Every structure is written in C-alpha cells, then in structure tokens.
C-alpha positions in Angstrom: -106.9 -20.9 62.2 -107.8 -22.5 65.5 -105.6 -21.7 68.5 -105.5 -24.4 71.1 -103.3 -25.5 74.0 -101.3 -28.6 73.2 -100.8 -30.4 76.4 -97.4 -31.9 77.4 -98.9 -35.4 77.0 -99.8 -34.8 73.4 -96.4 -33.2 72.7 -94.4 -36.1 74.1 -96.7 -38.7 72.4 -96.3 -36.9 69.1 -92.5 -36.8 69.4 -92.2 -40.5 70.2 -94.5 -41.3 67.3 -92.5 -39.2 65.0 -89.2 -40.8 66.0 -90.6 -44.2 65.1 -91.7 -43.1 61.6 -90.5 -40.5 59.1 -89.3 -37.6 61.1 -86.9 -34.8 60.9 -86.0 -33.1 64.2 -83.9 -29.9 64.0 -82.6 -26.9 65.9 -82.3 -28.0 69.4 -79.9 -29.1 72.1 -81.6 -32.4 72.9 -84.8 -34.3 72.0 -85.1 -35.2 75.7 -86.5 -31.7 76.3 -89.9 -32.9 75.0 -90.3 -35.1 78.1 -90.6 -32.2 80.5 -89.8 -28.5 80.9 -86.7 -28.8 78.7 -83.0 -29.6 78.8 -81.0 -27.8 81.4 -78.4 -25.4 80.0 -75.6 -24.8 82.4 -74.3 -21.2 82.3 -70.6 -22.2 82.2 -67.6 -20.6 80.6 -65.1 -22.4 78.4 -62.7 -23.2 81.2 -65.3 -24.8 83.4 -66.6 -26.9 80.4 -63.1 -28.1 79.5 -62.5 -29.2 83.1 -65.8 -31.1 83.4 -66.8 -28.7 86.2 -70.3 -28.1 87.6 -69.3 -24.5 87.8 -67.9 -24.0 91.3 -64.6 -24.2 93.1 -62.2 -23.2 90.3 -59.2 -21.1 91.1 -59.1 -17.4 90.1 -62.2 -15.2 89.8 -65.6 -16.4 88.5 -68.5 -14.7 86.7 -70.7 -17.8 86.9 -73.9 -17.6 88.9 -73.2 -21.0 90.3 -70.2 -19.7 92.3 -71.2 -16.4 94.0 -68.1 -16.5 96.3 -65.8 -16.6 93.2 -67.1 -13.2 92.0 -65.0 -11.5 94.8 -61.8 -13.0 93.3 -62.1 -10.8 90.3 -59.6 -8.0 90.9 -60.8 -5.5 88.3 -63.9 -4.7 86.2 -64.6 -7.7 83.9 -67.0 -8.7 81.2 -67.6 -12.2 79.8 -69.6 -13.7 76.9 -69.9 -17.4 76.0 -71.3 -19.2 72.9 -72.0 -23.0 72.8 -73.0 -24.7 69.6 -73.9 -28.4 69.5 -74.0 -31.1 66.8 -76.2 -34.2 67.7 -76.7 -37.6 66.2 -79.7 -39.5 67.4 -81.1 -43.0 67.0 -84.5 -44.5 68.1 -85.3 -48.1 69.1 -86.6 -48.9 65.6 -83.3 -48.0 63.9 -84.7 -44.5 63.0 -81.7 -42.0 63.1 -80.8 -38.5 62.1 -78.8 -35.4 62.9 -79.5 -31.9 64.1 -77.8 -29.0 65.7 -78.4 -26.1 68.0 -76.7 -23.0 69.4 -76.9 -21.2 72.7 -75.3 -18.2 74.4 -75.5 -19.5 77.9 -73.6 -16.7 79.7 -73.3 -12.9 79.4 -72.1 -10.8 82.3 -70.3 -7.7 83.5 -68.8 -7.1 86.9 -67.5 -3.9 88.5 -66.0 -3.0 91.9 -68.5 -1.6 94.3 -68.4 -0.9 98.1 -65.2 -2.8 98.6 -66.5 -5.9 96.8 -67.6 -6.9 93.3 -71.1 -6.4 91.8 -72.3 -8.2 88.7 -75.1 -8.3 86.2 -75.5 -11.6 84.4 -77.9 -13.2 81.9 -77.7 -17.0 82.1 -79.5 -19.8 80.3 -81.6 -22.2 82.5 -83.7 -24.5 80.2 -83.6 -25.0 76.4 -87.2 -25.8 75.1 -86.6 -25.5 71.4 -87.1 -28.3 68.9 -88.8 -29.2 65.6 -90.1 -32.5 64.4 -92.1 -33.6 61.2 -94.0 -36.8 60.6 -95.5 -38.1 57.4 -98.6 -40.4 57.7 -102.1 -40.9 56.4 -105.6 -40.7 57.5 -109.0 -41.8 56.1 -111.4 -38.9 55.5 -114.2 -41.1 54.1 -113.1 -41.4 50.5 -110.0 -43.4 51.2 -106.5 -42.7 52.7 -105.1 -39.2 52.5 -101.5 -38.2 53.1 -100.9 -36.1 56.1 -97.9 -34.1 57.1 -97.6 -33.1 60.8 -95.1 -30.4 61.7 -94.6 -29.6 65.4 -92.5 -26.7 66.4 -91.6 -25.6 69.9 -89.6 -22.4 70.3 -88.7 -21.2 73.7 -86.2 -21.1 76.6 -86.0 -20.0 80.3 -83.2 -17.6 81.2 -82.2 -16.0 84.5 -81.4 -12.3 84.8 -79.1 -12.0 87.9 -77.8 -9.2 90.1 -75.0 -10.3 92.4 -72.6 -9.0 95.0 -69.6 -10.7 96.5 -66.9 -9.5 98.9 -63.8 -11.0 100.4 -64.2 -10.9 104.2 -60.6 -11.9 104.9 -57.6 -12.7 102.7 -58.7 -16.3 102.4 -62.6 -16.2 102.7 -65.2 -14.6 100.4 -68.9 -14.8 100.3 -71.6 -13.7 97.8 -75.3 -13.4 97.1 -77.1 -13.4 93.8 -80.8 -12.5 93.1 -82.2 -13.7 89.8 -85.5 -13.4 87.9 -86.6 -16.1 85.5 -87.8 -14.9 82.1 -88.6 -16.3 78.7 -91.3 -17.4 76.4 -92.6 -20.7 75.0 -94.3 -20.9 71.6 -95.9 -24.2 70.5 -97.4 -24.9 67.0 -98.7 -28.0 65.4 -99.6 -27.8 61.7 -101.3 -30.7 59.9 -101.4 -30.5 56.1 -103.5 -32.9 54.0 -102.7 -34.2 50.5 -99.5 -34.3 48.5 -97.2 -31.3 48.8 -97.8 -28.7 46.1 -101.2 -30.3 45.1 -104.3 -28.1 45.8 -107.0 -29.8 47.8 -110.3 -28.9 49.5 -109.2 -29.8 53.1 -108.0 -26.9 55.1 -104.7 -27.1 57.0 -105.3 -27.7 60.7 -103.3 -25.6 63.2 -103.0 -25.7 67.0 -100.8 -23.2 68.8 -100.2 -21.4 72.1 -97.8 -18.9 73.7 -96.7 -18.8 77.4 -94.5 -16.4 79.3 -92.2 -17.6 82.1 -91.7 -15.8 85.4 -90.2 -16.6 88.8 -87.3 -15.7 91.2 -84.2 -17.4 92.5 -81.7 -16.7 95.3 -78.2 -18.1 95.2 -75.8 -17.8 98.2 -72.2 -19.1 98.2 -68.8 -18.9 99.8 -65.2 -19.8 98.8 -62.1 -20.3 100.9 -58.4 -20.5 99.9 -55.9 -22.5 101.9 -52.2 -23.1 101.1 -52.8 -25.3 98.1 -56.5 -25.7 98.0 -59.6 -23.7 96.9 -63.0 -25.0 98.3 -66.4 -23.5 97.5 -70.1 -24.2 98.1 -73.4 -22.6 97.0 -77.1 -23.2 97.3 -79.8 -21.9 94.8 -83.3 -21.5 96.2 -85.8 -20.8 93.4 -89.5 -19.9 93.5 -92.1 -21.7 91.4 -91.6 -21.3 87.7 -94.9 -19.9 86.4 -96.1 -20.0 82.8 -98.7 -17.4 81.9 -100.8 -18.1 78.8 -101.2 -15.2 76.2 -104.6 -13.6 75.8 -105.4 -15.5 72.6 -104.1 -18.8 73.9 -106.9 -21.2 74.8 -104.7 -23.0 77.4 -104.4 -22.5 81.1 -101.6 -21.1 83.1 -99.1 -23.6 84.6 -96.6 -23.6 87.4 -93.7 -25.9 88.2 -91.7 -26.5 91.4 -88.0 -26.0 90.6 -85.9 -27.8 93.2 -83.2 -26.4 95.5 -79.8 -27.0 94.0 -76.6 -27.5 96.2 -73.1 -27.3 94.6 -69.7 -28.0 96.1 -66.3 -27.8 94.4 -62.6 -27.9 95.1 -59.3 -27.4 93.3 -56.0 -28.7 94.5 -52.7 -27.2 93.3 -50.3 -30.2 93.0 -47.4 -28.2 91.7 -46.3 -25.1 89.8 -48.1 -26.3 86.7 -50.8 -28.8 87.7 -54.2 -28.3 89.2 -56.8 -31.0 89.9 -60.5 -30.0 90.1 -63.7 -31.8 91.3 -67.3 -30.6 91.8 -70.8 -31.9 92.3 -74.4 -30.8 92.2 -77.3 -32.2 94.2 -80.9 -31.6 93.2 -84.1 -33.6 93.4 -86.2 -32.8 90.3 -88.3 -35.9 91.0 -90.5 -33.7 93.3 -91.8 -32.1 90.1 -93.4 -35.3 88.9 -96.9 -34.2 89.9 -96.5 -31.0 87.8 -95.9 -32.9 84.6 -98.7 -34.0 82.3 -96.4 -36.7 80.8 -92.8 -38.0 81.1 -90.9 -38.7 84.3 -89.0 -36.4 86.6 -85.7 -37.7 88.0 -82.9 -36.6 90.4 -80.7 -34.5 88.1 -77.6 -34.7 90.4 -74.1 -35.1 89.0 -70.4 -34.6 89.4 -67.3 -33.6 87.3 -63.5 -33.8 87.6 -60.6 -32.4 85.6 -56.9 -31.5 85.4 -55.3 -28.3 84.2 -51.7 -28.0 82.9 -50.9 -24.3 83.2 -47.4 -24.1 81.7 -48.4 -24.8 78.2 -47.8 -22.0 75.6 -49.2 -21.2 72.2 -47.9 -18.4 69.9 -45.6 -17.3 72.6 -48.5 -16.7 75.1 -49.8 -18.7 78.1 -52.3 -21.4 76.9 -53.2 -23.8 79.7 -54.4 -27.2 78.7 -57.5 -28.7 80.3 -59.1 -32.2 80.3 -62.2 -33.4 82.1 -65.0 -35.8 82.6 -68.6 -35.1 83.7 -71.7 -37.2 84.5 -75.0 -35.6 85.3 -78.6 -36.9 85.3 -81.2 -35.4 83.0 -84.2 -34.3 85.1 -86.8 -35.5 82.5 -87.2 -38.8 80.6 -89.8 -40.5 78.4 -89.6 -43.8 80.3 -89.5 -44.5 84.0 -85.7 -44.8 84.1 -82.8 -42.5 84.8 -81.0 -40.9 81.8 -77.4 -40.0 82.3 -75.3 -37.5 80.3 -71.7 -38.5 80.2 -69.1 -36.2 78.7 -65.3 -36.3 78.0 -63.9 -32.8 77.5 -60.7 -31.0 76.6 -59.7 -27.4 75.8 -57.3 -24.6 76.3 -57.1 -21.0 77.3 -55.2 -18.2 75.6 -54.1 -14.9 77.1 -54.5 -12.2 74.4 -53.4 -9.2 76.4 -51.8 -8.9 79.8 -50.5 -5.9 81.7 -48.8 -5.8 85.1 -50.1 -9.3 85.9 -53.7 -8.5 84.9 -55.3 -10.4 82.0 -57.0 -7.7 80.0 -58.3 -10.1 77.3 -58.4 -13.8 77.0 -60.4 -16.7 75.4 -61.2 -20.1 76.6 -62.2 -23.0 74.3 -63.7 -26.3 75.3 -64.6 -29.3 73.1 -67.0 -32.0 74.5 -68.0 -35.4 73.3 -71.0 -36.7 75.1 -73.8 -39.3 75.2 -77.4 -39.4 76.4 -79.4 -42.6 76.3 -82.7 -44.2 77.3 -84.5 -47.4 76.3 -85.9 -45.8 73.1 -83.7 -42.9 72.3 -79.9 -42.3 72.2 -78.0 -39.1 71.5 -74.3 -38.7 70.8 -73.1 -35.1 70.5 -70.2 -32.8 70.0 -70.4 -29.4 71.8 -68.0 -26.5 71.6 -67.9 -23.6 74.1 -66.0 -20.5 73.4 -65.9 -17.7 76.0 -64.3 -14.3 75.7 -63.3 -12.3 78.8 -62.2 -8.7 78.9 -61.0 -6.7 81.9 -59.9 -3.2 82.9 -62.5 -1.2 81.0 
C-alpha cells in the first residue's frame, strides 16, 4: 500500500468528474464541502433552527457559543444536547442525480452557576468534512481497456471545545466571554480497483491516503441587553489559524488556513403576550482564505435569518410554542467562481416536559427545515431535522 497526500485540487477534480459519470456519494451534509475546508455546521438548538436564527438575540437563556451574553440568562444549572440528521437530493449539470444522508450532533453543553454568573463547557461542530464518492471508468494498460473503480472517502470534521463565562452586570445588561479550542481529524483515502468486481486479476489495487489533525484557538465575546419589549445582542468570534498536522506515516505536508473573524447581531421584539418576532445576521469574509486553498473558490459566507414564535400554543396539555422562520446564508466554498446561497424555510415547536415553580426542568425543541443550495454545475435540495433536549436543576 502506498500512502500519499491527495491535494485539494485532485480531490475537487475527482468529485466533479464523478458527478458527471457513474457516482454514488453518501454520508455527508453537502457535496459542496469538497470545494474547500468543508461545510459549516452551525451549533444551534432546535428553537434557533425553527426560527431561522443565526444563533443570537433570542429571548430567554442560551447555551449556544454564538451568544455568550445569553448564557447569563440561564437561571439554574442546565444541560443541552442536539442532534441534526439531513436527507439530501442532488443533481449535476449533466442530469446525473442521486440521494444521500448525514447526521451530526452539533451541540453538547452543560452550564452551572459560578461566582455570581454562569459558567459553561460546550462541544460544538464547526465544519463537516465527510463524504464518499465512487466512479466507474476504464483505462488502457497496454492490452486493451480495463474497467476501473475509484472510491474516494473523506472522513473528518472540525469541532470546538469551549469554556465560557457570562454574568449579568445589571438587571437589563449581560456580557460573556468564551475560549475555544479547535479539534478534529481528517482521513482521506482513494482506492482504485482494476477489472470486474469479483474477478481475480494480476493488477494490484492502488491506494492513496493521508491523515491530518486539526488544532487552533478561538475567542468569542458578546453582550445582550433587555429593554421593555426588546432583546438585542451582539458577539464577535476571533479565531486563530486552523492548522492541519500530517500524521507520521502521511507523505503530505502540514497545512494552515486563515479562519475569518465573524460578527453576529440579533434582536427579538415582543409584539404581544403570545407573539415574538426575531431577526439576526452574521458577517464574515471567508474570501480572504482564497490563497490557502489548492482549488475551489472562497466566498463571503455572510447571511441573515428571521422568524416568528407563537407562544400560547399547547400540546397534550403542555406549553408547545410554534415557530416559523426563513434563513439565507452564503456557503464559504464553491467549485465555480460564483456565490452559492443556502436558502431555508423552517418550522417547529417546543414542548415543556417538566416544570416546577416557573422553572423548566425538562423540555425538547424540534425544527424541520427545507433548504436548497445551488451552483452552475450542482444543486442540492435537502430536509434537515434538529431535535434538542434541555434539562435543568440537576
């Protein structure tokens, strides 16, 4: 077996070639992750997803790293876990189409009161880098054409392990700070088999593979303020370079990428006893990473979202607020020199499972999203569900 570094240019070229022939991609969140570092995975809970939120400025407490100021609004010890499966249909420019699916656990966290504020440990997803694609072709080895089967597998992700602290400085103003460390691994393998499947031949299978480990740091600061009928919040995330270190038996070099500073703002207006309207936005310039890429194009990656929550709905005799939203964000990486937008319509509900003395001790939030990503040669339509479970008072 020969272990070699497969460059990003060869990976992207292989994927595009596979999509225009006999290919079967599987187990991923998006094929667009082959054009760069991966597909961003926002660490959002079910409520934020249903409201089309970027993850900041929602009423109540928040465990999301994107809203450090919201952490102080949690009144008692709290734990949260979110799961987010996706089902994707894709079509390429030559009428090639198919389906695949993926699953992520984008958010896991626990918060506890400390020093008059709230401290939290969180594990959040940052980039999904996993996909699989197979192409059937042929090559001439001197005695005529021979069938080839190329299977490319990329398995990896970038996560952020965060330690945060937030405190309410007044009755209406809170601020917070989160320190995070990037972590994860990337494993790439290309296997070429010659001849018909199941038929013995004298040509050895060809393998290229490599393994890299991700490291880096991030610092997120934010604040939120409550007025009579309005919550406003803002945050800024300043990351270090994301470094990929090759394993000892990988014949590829180390790599580093300049992750951009990300600015987020959000607000929620209470229009009445049962209606809230939410809006949020993120600003980031991923295009500065263009020089770090071997192929593909880096774009802005900014976006916005808006939603409405009807809080007086009930289900099975319990509070079950209804939520609806819309979200549009730009994907930071694309195959062609054009912007790729992700547009999503969403809906969902929350359900209080256990409540005591006004404190929610257990609750679930469910979001269902219908979205679309498209470029000149590739279009994806997808369904995504997000289910988050929150427990308190332990």
